[in-house]
N, C-alpha and C positions, 0 to 999 in steps of 0.2 A: 780750370787746370791748375791754377796756382794753389788752390786748397789741397788738391790731391798730392802735389809734389811736397808741400809742407808736411803733410801727414806722413808720407813715406820717409821723409828725412828724420822725423821724430822717432818713428818706429825703428829705423835702422840704428840710430844713435843709442837706443835702449838696448838693443841686441849686442852692440859692440862693447858695452860696459859690463865688465865681469865683477860680480860681487862675491867676495870670499874673505875669510879671515887670514890675517897674516900669521906667520909662525910665532911672533911675539904675543899676539892676542891669544892664541891657542895655549901657549905655555903659561901665561898669566892666569887664564881661566882654569887650567888644569891644576896649577899651584893652589888657587883659592879653593877648588873642590877638594883637594887632598887635605888642606888645613881644616876645612869644615867637617869632612868625614872623620878625621882623627879626633877632633873635639867631640863629636857625637859618639864615637866608639869609646872614648874615655869616660864619658858620662854614663854610657850603658854598662861598662865594666864596673864602675864605682857603684852604680845602683844595684847590680847583682850582688856584689860583695856586701853591701850594706844590708840587703835583704837576707842574706845567709847569716850574718851576725845577729840581726834582729830575730830571725827564726830560732837560732840556737839558744839565745838568751830567753826568749819567750817559752820555748819548750822546757828548758831547765827550771824556769820560774814556776811553770804549771805543775811539773813533777814535784818540786819541792813543796809547793802550796798544798797539793793533794796529800803528800806524805805527812806534813805537819798537821793538817786537818784531821787525818785519820788517827794520828798519835794523840792529838788533843782531845778528840772525842772519846777515845778509850780511857785516857787519864781522867777526864771529868767523871766518868762512871766507875772509876777504880777505887781500890782501897788496899791496905797492907803493902805499901810501896817499899821496894828495895832499890835505891838509887845508887848507881855506880857511875864512874866517869863516862863510859861510852855505852852503857846499857841501863835498862830499867825493867823491873819485873813487878807485877802486881796482879791482883784479882779484879775482874770486871764482871758486873752483873748485867746480863742480857739474855734473851730467849728463855727466861725463867730460871736460870741457874748461873753460878759463878764459873768463870773461865780464867785460867792462868795465862797471862799474856807476857811476852818478853819482846822488847824492842832492843836491837843492838846494831853496832857498826862492825861489820866484818872487814878487817883491814886486808885480808888475803884477796877477797873478791872486790874490794872497794865499793861495797854496797850497804845500804841500810836494809835490815832484815827484820821480819816479824815471825814470832812463833806463838801459836795458840794451842793451849792444852798440851797434849802429848804429840802433836804433829811436828813436821819438819820446819826448819826456817825457810821463809819465803822472801825472796828479794823484792823490795819495794822501789828500788831505783835501778836504772840501767847501768851495766858495768862501765860504759864509756863516760859516765858522769864522774868528774874528778872531785870527790868529796875530800876536803882538806881536814875538816873537823866536824864531828857529830858527838854531842854529849848532853848530859843531864845534870842539873844541880837542884837539890832540894833545899827549900828555905822555910823556916818557921816564922810566921808573921805575928802571931798573937799568943797570948798565954794559954789558949785552949789547944795549942799545938796543931793549928790548922796548917796543913802542908801546902806549899806552893812549889810547883816544879817548873824550872826554866829549861827550855830546850835551845841549844846552840847549834847552828848549822852553818858551815862555811863551804861553799862550792866554787870551783873555778871552771869557767867555760873557756875553751881555747878554740879560736877560729882564725885561720890564716896566720898562725904563729903569734897571735895576740891574745893575751889572757884577760878575762873579764871576771873579777871576783864578785860573788854574791854572798853577803853575810846577813844571816837572819838570826834573830833571837826572839823567842816568845815565851811567855809565862802562862801556865795553865794551873788552875786551882781545882782540885777534885771536889765534886759536889757532896760526897759522903764525908761527914765529919768523923774524925778519929778521936772519940772522947774517952 
């Protein structure tokens, strides 16, 4: 009988004890949760912004690289160059005959354009790309008047009101000697 009474007393004392959080504990845990959530949200927003900046810069770099590669390829196969500050015209041999090619910067549309033979100018860069400078310089390096053409390109990418300049300069030497 004594064992049964002792068991009932323990059982009753467990039921009488209420387990709950105090208001202070709830407020502290809620405060900690809000701080952690705000830190994680800030990390997420910063990551998204960084990704957009990186994407814009990478896209501009790829466009510029493709345009410069195309211009360089045509110049390497060209001859009879007329180099001006923001345009170049020359003859290029491919597909069995010579083509007249013109590359220029159109300040009205803010685009780099190409014209082949009697066709229309075709834009090589998107209009939202901010081209600050696009130009050509012809250099004579040796006594045989071997021409070397320098292409200068300055582009500014703007993301979240922050400007990121991209400045490129490359020199291309035509493979056809002008003797």
